[in-house]
C-alpha positions in Angstrom: -56.3 33.6 -28.1 -53.6 32.7 -25.5 -52.6 29.2 -24.4 -52.5 28.8 -20.7 -50.5 26.1 -19.0 -51.9 24.9 -15.7 -49.3 23.6 -13.3 -50.3 20.9 -10.8 -47.9 21.6 -7.9 -48.7 18.4 -6.0 -47.9 16.2 -9.0 -44.7 18.0 -9.8 -43.6 17.6 -6.2 -44.2 13.9 -6.3 -42.1 13.6 -9.5 -39.3 15.7 -8.0 -39.2 13.4 -4.9 -38.9 10.3 -7.1 -36.1 11.9 -9.1 -34.3 12.8 -5.9 -34.7 9.3 -4.5 -33.2 7.8 -7.7 -30.2 10.2 -7.6 -29.5 9.4 -3.9 -29.8 5.6 -4.6 -27.4 5.9 -7.5 -24.7 7.3 -5.2 -25.4 4.9 -2.3 -25.5 1.9 -4.6 -22.1 2.7 -6.2 -20.6 3.0 -2.8 -22.0 -0.3 -1.5 -22.2 -2.5 -4.6 -19.6 -1.2 -7.0 -19.9 1.2 -9.9 -20.9 -1.2 -12.7 -23.7 -3.0 -10.8 -25.0 0.4 -9.5 -25.1 1.9 -13.0 -27.1 -1.1 -14.2 -29.5 -0.7 -11.3 -30.0 3.0 -11.8 -30.4 2.6 -15.6 -33.1 0.0 -15.0 -34.9 2.4 -12.6 -34.6 5.1 -15.2 -36.3 2.9 -17.8 -39.1 2.1 -15.4 -39.6 5.8 -14.7 -39.6 6.6 -18.4 -42.6 4.3 -18.9 -44.3 5.1 -15.7 -47.2 7.5 -15.0 -44.8 9.9 -13.4 -43.3 10.8 -16.8 -46.8 11.2 -18.2 -47.7 13.3 -15.2 -44.8 15.6 -15.9 -45.6 15.7 -19.6 -49.2 16.6 -19.0 -48.5 19.0 -16.2 -45.9 21.1 -17.9 -46.3 21.6 -21.6 -42.7 22.7 -22.2 -41.4 19.4 -20.7 -43.5 17.5 -23.2 -41.9 19.5 -25.9 -38.4 18.8 -24.6 -39.2 15.1 -24.3 -40.4 14.9 -27.9 -37.5 17.1 -29.2 -35.0 14.9 -27.3 -36.4 11.8 -28.9 -36.3 13.3 -32.4 -32.7 14.5 -32.2 -31.2 11.4 -30.6 -33.4 8.7 -32.1 -33.4 7.1 -28.7 -36.1 6.4 -26.2 -34.6 9.0 -23.8 -36.8 11.3 -21.8 -36.0 14.6 -20.1 -36.0 12.7 -16.8 -33.6 10.2 -18.2 -31.3 13.0 -19.2 -31.4 14.5 -15.7 -30.7 11.2 -14.1 -28.0 10.2 -16.5 -26.3 13.6 -15.9 -26.5 13.1 -12.2 -25.1 9.6 -12.6 -22.1 10.9 -14.6 -21.5 13.6 -12.0 -21.6 11.1 -9.1 -19.2 8.8 -11.1 -16.7 11.6 -11.3 -17.1 12.5 -7.6 -16.7 8.9 -6.5 -13.7 8.4 -8.8 -12.1 11.6 -7.5 -12.7 10.6 -3.9 -11.3 7.1 -4.6 -8.1 8.5 -6.2 -7.7 10.9 -3.3 -8.2 8.1 -0.7 -5.6 5.9 -2.4 -3.0 8.6 -2.7 -3.6 10.2 0.7 -4.3 7.4 3.0 -4.3 8.3 6.7 -2.0 5.9 8.4 -3.0 7.1 11.9 -4.7 4.7 14.3 -6.5 6.0 17.3 -4.4 4.2 19.8 -1.2 4.3 17.7 0.8 6.1 20.4 0.0 3.2 22.8 1.1 0.7 20.1 4.5 2.3 19.5 6.8 0.1 21.6 10.2 1.7 22.3 11.2 -0.3 25.4 14.1 -2.7 24.9 15.2 -4.8 27.9 18.8 -4.6 29.1 19.6 -8.3 29.3 18.6 -9.8 25.9 18.1 -13.5 25.4 17.0 -14.5 22.0 15.7 -17.8 20.5 14.6 -18.5 16.9 11.1 -20.1 16.9 10.9 -23.2 14.7 7.1 -23.2 14.4 5.8 -21.8 11.1 9.4 -21.4 10.0 11.7 -22.7 7.3 15.2 -24.0 8.1 17.7 -21.3 7.2 20.2 -22.2 4.5 23.1 -20.2 3.2 26.1 -20.5 0.8 28.5 -17.9 2.1 29.3 -16.3 5.4 31.3 -13.4 6.8 31.9 -13.8 10.5 28.4 -14.0 12.0 26.6 -13.0 8.8 25.2 -15.7 6.5 24.4 -15.0 2.8 22.3 -17.1 0.5 23.9 -16.4 -2.9 21.4 -16.9 -5.7 23.1 -14.5 -8.1 25.7 -16.9 -9.4 28.4 -14.3 -8.8 31.5 -15.2 -6.9 31.7 -13.7 -3.5 35.2 -12.9 -2.3 36.2 -11.8 1.2 36.9 -8.4 -0.2 33.4 -8.1 -1.5 31.9 -9.1 1.8 34.1 -7.0 4.0 31.8 -4.3 5.4 34.2 -1.4 4.9 31.5 1.1 3.7 30.2 4.3 5.3 27.4 6.5 4.1 28.3 10.2 3.7 24.8 11.2 4.8 23.9 9.5 8.1 21.0 11.7 9.2 18.5 11.3 6.3 16.6 8.1 5.5 14.0 7.2 2.9 11.5 4.4 3.6 9.1 3.3 0.8 7.3 0.2 -0.4 7.4 -1.3 -3.9 4.6 -3.7 -2.8 2.7 -1.3 -0.6 -0.4 -3.5 -0.2 1.3 -6.5 1.3 -0.4 -7.5 4.6 -0.4 -10.1 7.3 -2.6 -12.6 9.1 -5.5 -10.7 10.7 -5.5 -10.5 14.5 -8.0 -9.2 17.1 -6.4 -5.8 17.2 -5.5 -5.7 13.5 -8.6 -7.3 11.9 -9.3 -6.3 8.3 -10.9 -7.4 5.0 -8.3 -8.4 2.4 -8.6 -6.9 -1.0 -6.3 -9.6 -2.4 -4.4 -12.6 -1.2 -2.8 -11.2 1.9 -3.0 -7.7 0.5 -5.0 -4.6 1.4 -5.3 -1.1 0.2 -6.0 0.0 3.7 -2.5 1.1 4.8 -3.4 0.8 8.4 -3.1 -2.9 8.0 -0.4 -3.3 5.3 3.4 -3.2 5.4 3.0 0.6 5.2 1.8 0.5 8.8 5.1 -1.3 9.8 7.0 1.4 7.9 5.1 4.0 9.9 6.3 2.6 13.2 9.9 2.3 11.9 9.7 6.0 10.8 8.5 7.1 14.2 11.2 5.1 16.0 14.0 6.4 13.8 12.6 10.0 14.1 12.7 9.6 17.9 16.4 8.8 17.5 17.0 12.0 15.7 16.9 11.0 12.0 15.1 12.8 9.2 12.9 10.1 7.7 10.8 10.4 4.6 8.2 7.7 4.5 6.5 7.4 1.2 3.3 5.3 1.1 2.4 5.5 -2.6 0.6 2.4 -3.8 3.0 1.0 -6.4 1.4 -2.4 -6.7 -2.3 -1.3 -7.0 -4.4 -1.4 -9.1 -1.7 -3.3 -11.1 1.0 -5.5 -9.6 3.0 -5.7 -12.8 5.3 -2.7 -13.1 5.6 -2.1 -9.4 9.3 -1.6 -9.5 9.0 0.8 -12.4 6.6 2.9 -10.4 8.6 2.8 -7.2 11.8 3.7 -9.2 10.0 6.9 -10.4 8.9 7.7 -6.9 12.4 7.4 -5.3 14.2 9.0 -8.2 11.8 11.9 -8.2 12.5 12.4 -4.5 16.3 12.3 -5.0 16.0 14.7 -8.0 13.9 17.1 -5.9 16.8 17.4 -3.4 16.4 14.6 -0.9 20.0 13.5 -0.2 19.3 10.3 1.6 21.7 7.4 1.0 20.0 4.9 3.3 17.0 3.9 1.2 14.9 1.1 2.6 12.3 -0.7 0.5 10.2 -2.3 3.2 8.4 -5.5 2.2 6.6 -8.6 3.6 8.1 -11.9 2.5 6.0 -13.5 -0.2 7.5 -17.0 0.0 4.3 -18.3 1.5 0.7 -17.5 0.8 -1.1 -18.5 3.9 -0.8 -19.3 7.6 2.0 -21.9 7.1 4.9 -19.6 7.1 5.6 -16.8 9.6 9.2 -16.7 10.8 9.6 -15.4 14.4 12.3 -14.9 17.0 11.7 -14.8 20.7 13.5 -11.9 22.4 13.2 -12.4 26.1 9.4 -12.9 26.5 8.4 -11.2 23.3 7.8 -13.0 20.0 8.5 -10.8 17.0 8.8 -11.3 13.3 12.1 -12.2 11.8 13.6 -9.9 9.1 15.5 -10.6 5.9 17.7 -8.3 3.8 17.5 -8.7 0.0 20.3 -7.3 -2.1 20.2 -7.1 -5.9 23.1 -7.4 -8.3 23.9 -6.9 -12.0 23.8 -10.6 -12.6 20.6 -10.2 -14.5 22.2 -7.9 -17.1 21.0 -4.5 -15.8 23.7 -1.9 -14.9 24.2 -1.8 -11.2 27.4 -0.2 -10.1 26.3 0.0 -6.4 25.6 -3.6 -5.7 28.8 -4.3 -3.8 28.4 -1.3 -1.6 24.8 -2.3 -1.0 25.9 -5.8 0.0 28.7 -4.4 2.3 26.2 -2.1 4.0 23.8 -5.1 4.5 26.6 -7.2 6.0 27.4 -4.3 8.3 23.9 -3.9 9.4 23.2 -7.6 9.9 26.5 -8.1 11.8 25.5 -5.3 14.2 22.0 -6.8 14.6 23.5 -10.3 15.2 25.6 -8.8 17.9 22.6 -7.1 19.6 19.7 -9.4 18.8 20.9 -12.8 17.5 18.3 -14.5 15.3 16.5 -11.3 14.4 17.7 -11.6 10.8 17.6 -14.6 8.5 20.4 -15.0 6.0 20.9 -12.2 3.4 19.3 -13.1 0.1 21.6 -12.1 -2.8 19.6 -12.0 -6.1 20.1 -11.6 -9.8 17.6 -8.8 -10.0 18.4 -5.1 -9.4 15.4 -3.9 -7.4 16.2 -0.2 -8.1 19.1 -0.5 -5.7 21.4 1.2 -8.2 20.0 4.5 -6.9 22.3 4.5 -3.8 25.2 2.7 -2.2 22.9 2.3 0.9 19.8 0.9 -0.8 18.4 -2.3 0.6 15.2 -4.3 0.8 14.1 -5.4 4.3 11.4 -8.1 4.4 9.4 -8.0 7.6 7.8 -11.4 8.5 5.6 -13.3 6.1 1.9 -14.0 5.6 1.5 -16.0 8.8 2.9 -13.3 11.0 0.6 -10.9 12.7 0.9 -7.1 12.6 1.8 -7.1 16.3 4.8 -9.4 15.7 6.0 -7.2 12.8 5.6 -4.0 14.8 7.4 -5.6 17.7 10.5 -6.2 15.6 10.8 -2.6 14.5 12.3 -1.2 17.7 15.1 -3.8 17.4 15.6 -2.9 13.7 15.6 0.8 14.5 18.3 0.3 17.3 20.5 -1.7 15.0 20.2 0.9 12.2 21.0 3.6 14.8 24.2 1.9 15.9 25.4 1.3 12.3 24.7 4.9 11.3 26.7 6.1 14.3 29.8 4.2 13.3 
């Protein structure tokens, strides 16, 4: 005598709909609530389904499923049904998909903004009048000077006139590298550049971080005929510690791969403040833009750094030219004990653009002046 299994199509269809809904919810929940909370929600739903009439309906409707459910329970010694297995498999797959998409989004962030071409300001007036704005600023202090250039020496090293004399020229004056050790550094949100912070004045959305400033500087220098490589790798996310180790690998890999740039700019946002109390600006004619600061590392901290004097000379040269063209654009050069990966080139510098109280508009506004000063120095 043959056993005949009668399949109730309507009941199976209902069960399939429930499973599909749970799978869709698992993906949506992870995108909106975070992976851990979503996993918990889905697992709770799975448990409810396992004990619901839907499982019984599947067991009674399809005999082979009842066999699989029982077999699964015997082999694993867990209260796991066939439906649970299906849902857990889908959950794992969606985890992998979301993780893959997250990695791709972080490593391949689109820096484009719809009206970016309108935001790129290249016009510099002929008759320049500048004035440093005292509001939200800190009084500039310095220990050394060379002609118009002021240096705040925190390295403890003696600075002679020979060390400060900017008698340095780069052999390669056409190629430039711009990167960011602290790529997620961001600014005070504004109407045009309004964003949700993912940390204290930090964001992984590179349209609103210092990487956006680097994007404009890249475009401005490219318009002047330079070959600019702008690297936007997130070196300070998800971990801030070790940022300089990671940015060192990025830049050294680029140089080892054949990039012959000697001017290597690590573009930052000043971290001296943490709120809306510090945003150094300079008024150039009627435009208020962010002030800039060059940071130069040394070997005073004990790390080998044969290029620090050349880096400092280039910084003095660049700032002297900027002081001639746009007085007040730069604050005093900061000479530090740390190395900051600047041993990679004799033209390696950090440029800090504004601080937390500055807006993106102010920082983008200063880039055309910085690009012009770089252009003049590279032509000499």
